[in-house]
C-alpha positions as a Markdown table, in Angstrom:
| # | Residue | x | y | z |
|---|---|---|---|---|
| 1 | Met | -33.8 | 60.3 | 41.4 |
| 2 | Asn | -30.5 | 62.3 | 41.5 |
| 3 | Lys | -28.6 | 59.2 | 42.9 |
| 4 | Ile | -29.7 | 57.2 | 39.8 |
| 5 | Leu | -28.8 | 60.0 | 37.5 |
| 6 | Ile | -25.4 | 60.4 | 39.0 |
| 7 | Thr | -24.7 | 56.7 | 39.0 |
| 8 | Phe | -25.6 | 56.6 | 35.4 |
| 9 | Ile | -23.3 | 59.4 | 34.5 |
| 10 | Leu | -20.5 | 57.9 | 36.5 |
| 11 | Val | -20.9 | 54.5 | 34.8 |
| 12 | Phe | -21.0 | 56.2 | 31.4 |
| 13 | Leu | -18.0 | 58.3 | 32.1 |
| 14 | Ser | -15.9 | 55.5 | 33.5 |
| 15 | Ala | -16.6 | 53.2 | 30.5 |
| 16 | Ser | -15.8 | 55.8 | 27.9 |
| 17 | Ser | -12.6 | 56.7 | 29.7 |
| 18 | Phe | -11.1 | 53.3 | 28.7 |
| 19 | Ala | -12.3 | 53.6 | 25.1 |
| 20 | Gly | -9.5 | 53.2 | 22.7 |
| 21 | Arg | -11.3 | 54.7 | 19.8 |
| 22 | Phe | -10.1 | 57.9 | 18.3 |
| 23 | Trp | -9.5 | 59.8 | 15.0 |
| 24 | Thr | -5.9 | 60.0 | 13.9 |
| 25 | Gly | -4.5 | 63.2 | 12.3 |
| 26 | Asp | -3.6 | 63.1 | 8.6 |
| 27 | Leu | -1.3 | 60.1 | 8.0 |
| 28 | Val | 1.9 | 61.0 | 6.4 |
| 29 | Gly | 3.5 | 58.7 | 3.8 |
| 30 | Trp | 0.9 | 56.0 | 4.3 |
| 31 | His | 0.7 | 52.8 | 2.5 |
| 32 | Phe | -2.0 | 50.1 | 1.9 |
| 33 | Tyr | -1.1 | 46.4 | 1.6 |
| 34 | Leu | -2.6 | 43.0 | 2.1 |
| 35 | Asn | -1.0 | 40.1 | 3.8 |
| 36 | Asn | -2.7 | 36.8 | 4.4 |
| 37 | Gly | -6.2 | 38.0 | 4.1 |
| 38 | Val | -5.7 | 41.1 | 6.2 |
| 39 | Gly | -5.5 | 44.6 | 4.9 |
| 40 | Tyr | -2.9 | 46.9 | 6.6 |
| 41 | Val | -2.3 | 50.6 | 6.5 |
| 42 | Ser | 1.3 | 51.6 | 7.5 |
| 43 | Ser | 2.5 | 55.1 | 8.4 |
| 44 | Ala | 5.1 | 56.6 | 10.7 |
| 45 | Ser | 2.3 | 59.0 | 11.9 |
| 46 | Phe | 0.4 | 56.3 | 13.8 |
| 47 | Pro | 0.4 | 56.8 | 17.6 |
| 48 | Asp | 3.0 | 54.9 | 19.6 |
| 49 | Glu | 0.4 | 52.5 | 20.7 |
| 50 | Cys | 0.2 | 50.9 | 17.4 |
| 51 | Thr | 2.7 | 48.0 | 17.0 |
| 52 | Tyr | 4.8 | 48.3 | 13.8 |
| 53 | Asn | 3.4 | 51.7 | 12.8 |
| 54 | Arg | 0.4 | 50.0 | 11.2 |
| 55 | Ala | -3.4 | 49.3 | 11.7 |
| 56 | Gln | -5.3 | 46.5 | 10.3 |
| 57 | Ile | -8.6 | 46.1 | 8.5 |
| 58 | Asn | -10.3 | 42.8 | 9.4 |
| 59 | Phe | -12.0 | 41.3 | 6.4 |
| 60 | Ser | -14.9 | 39.5 | 7.8 |
| 61 | Ser | -18.3 | 38.8 | 6.4 |
| 62 | Asp | -19.2 | 42.3 | 7.3 |
| 63 | Glu | -19.7 | 44.4 | 4.1 |
| 64 | Tyr | -19.0 | 47.7 | 5.9 |
| 65 | Met | -15.4 | 46.7 | 6.4 |
| 66 | Lys | -15.0 | 45.5 | 2.9 |
| 67 | Met | -16.2 | 48.9 | 1.7 |
| 68 | Ile | -13.7 | 50.7 | 4.0 |
| 69 | Ala | -10.9 | 48.5 | 2.5 |
| 70 | Ala | -12.1 | 49.5 | -1.0 |
| 71 | Tyr | -12.3 | 53.2 | 0.0 |
| 72 | Ile | -8.8 | 53.2 | 1.4 |
| 73 | Leu | -7.6 | 51.3 | -1.7 |
| 74 | Ala | -8.9 | 53.9 | -4.0 |
| 75 | Ala | -7.5 | 56.8 | -1.7 |
| 76 | Ser | -4.0 | 55.1 | -1.8 |
| 77 | Lys | -4.2 | 54.9 | -5.7 |
| 78 | Thr | -5.2 | 58.7 | -6.0 |
| 79 | Gly | -2.6 | 59.8 | -3.4 |
| 80 | Glu | -5.2 | 61.4 | -1.1 |
| 81 | Lys | -4.5 | 62.2 | 2.7 |
| 82 | Leu | -6.1 | 59.8 | 5.0 |
| 83 | Thr | -7.4 | 60.0 | 8.6 |
| 84 | Val | -8.7 | 56.8 | 10.2 |
| 85 | Val | -10.7 | 55.8 | 13.4 |
| 86 | Leu | -8.4 | 53.4 | 15.3 |
| 87 | Asp | -9.5 | 51.0 | 18.1 |
| 88 | His | -7.0 | 49.2 | 20.3 |
| 89 | Asp | -7.0 | 47.3 | 23.4 |
| 90 | Gln | -5.5 | 49.3 | 26.1 |
| 91 | Ser | -5.3 | 46.4 | 28.6 |
| 92 | Ser | -3.0 | 44.4 | 26.5 |
| 93 | Ser | 0.8 | 44.7 | 27.1 |
| 94 | Ala | 2.5 | 47.7 | 25.1 |
| 95 | Asp | 4.5 | 45.4 | 22.8 |
| 96 | Thr | 1.4 | 43.4 | 21.5 |
| 97 | Val | -1.2 | 46.2 | 20.8 |
| 98 | Thr | -2.9 | 45.8 | 17.4 |
| 99 | Cys | -4.8 | 48.8 | 16.2 |
| 100 | Val | -7.7 | 48.2 | 14.1 |
| 101 | Ile | -9.4 | 50.5 | 11.6 |
| 102 | Leu | -13.0 | 51.2 | 12.1 |
| 103 | Ser | -13.6 | 54.0 | 9.6 |
| 104 | Ala | -11.7 | 56.3 | 7.3 |
| 105 | Asn | -11.8 | 59.7 | 5.6 |
| 106 | Ala | -9.7 | 60.8 | 2.6 |
| 107 | Thr | -9.2 | 64.4 | 1.7 |
């Protein structure tokens, strides 16, 4: 039983150690804009892993992502501080990393 439990814990820890999802701190001087059907938030406060100091919001048929974009748009118009959950592929080369916004919080 202990071997199964230890194996399960090791598998869980190894999978989560490569997860590229994290909350950012407050984004300073951030802007929201649209380009070719993709929403972008740009800020110099993004981590170095994010190419071009921006993260994208993928507009798919998913209503949740459309609501996140509407939330960020409203926060940009009222000048609120913004923190976001980013996801990025850590296995890609450093100059091609695209950060994707999964959630947001305005304060």
